[in-house]
C-alpha positions in Angstrom: -59.0 15.6 74.1 -62.0 13.3 74.1 -65.1 14.0 72.2 -68.4 13.9 74.1 -70.4 10.9 72.8 -73.5 9.3 74.1 -75.4 6.2 73.1 -79.1 6.0 73.3 -80.9 2.7 73.1 -84.5 3.1 72.1 -86.7 0.1 72.8 -89.8 -0.1 70.6 -93.0 -1.8 71.6 -92.1 -4.6 69.1 -88.7 -5.1 70.9 -90.5 -5.4 74.2 -93.0 -7.8 72.9 -90.3 -10.0 71.3 -88.3 -10.0 74.5 -91.4 -10.9 76.5 -92.2 -13.7 74.1 -88.6 -15.1 74.3 -88.7 -15.0 78.1 -92.0 -16.8 78.2 -90.5 -19.5 75.9 -87.6 -19.7 78.3 -89.9 -20.2 81.3 -92.0 -22.7 79.4 -88.8 -24.6 78.3 -87.6 -25.0 81.9 -91.1 -25.7 83.2 -91.3 -28.6 80.8 -87.9 -29.9 82.0 -89.1 -29.6 85.5 -92.3 -31.5 84.6 -90.2 -34.3 83.1 -88.1 -34.4 86.3 -84.9 -33.2 84.5 -84.7 -29.7 86.1 -84.7 -30.0 89.9 -85.0 -26.3 90.5 -85.1 -23.3 88.2 -85.6 -19.6 88.7 -84.3 -16.0 88.8 -81.6 -14.9 91.3 -82.2 -11.3 92.4 -78.6 -10.2 92.5 -78.2 -6.5 93.3 -75.7 -6.3 90.4 -78.3 -7.7 87.9 -80.8 -10.5 87.8 -79.7 -13.8 86.4 -81.1 -17.4 86.5 -80.1 -20.7 88.0 -81.0 -24.2 87.1 -80.0 -27.4 88.8 -80.6 -30.4 86.6 -80.2 -34.1 86.9 -78.4 -35.5 83.9 -76.1 -38.4 83.1 -73.2 -36.2 81.8 -71.9 -32.7 81.6 -72.5 -32.8 77.9 -76.2 -33.3 78.5 -76.3 -30.2 80.7 -74.6 -28.3 77.8 -77.3 -29.5 75.4 -80.0 -28.3 77.8 -78.4 -24.9 77.9 -78.0 -24.6 74.2 -81.6 -25.6 73.6 -82.9 -22.8 75.9 -84.8 -20.2 73.9 -83.2 -17.4 75.9 -79.7 -18.7 75.1 -80.7 -19.1 71.4 -81.7 -15.4 71.6 -78.3 -14.3 72.8 -78.1 -15.0 76.6 -75.2 -16.9 77.9 -75.0 -19.9 80.2 -72.4 -21.8 82.2 -72.3 -25.4 83.4 -70.7 -26.4 86.7 -70.7 -29.9 88.2 -72.1 -30.3 91.8 -70.2 -33.2 93.2 -71.2 -34.5 96.6 -74.5 -32.6 96.8 -76.4 -33.2 100.0 -80.2 -33.5 99.6 -82.8 -33.1 102.3 -84.7 -36.3 103.2 
């Protein structure tokens, strides 16, 4: 027999303000990378299963892409990231 249990997450105004600040730092970080022509494209993906973000970057090595991800304020706050190479990309003219 299983006991009935429930979990309630209560977000305080402080929690919401901290999350909003971290997300703004995340956007500012990627905007700076875009301004420096490192990030080619960055933004949210409105997946029906849950929103997530994508960034396509121009770097010399995969390790540089990992460094960019690890320096992202959202990742430092607990979000995860993955790096995948994009060989043979076709760009518009």
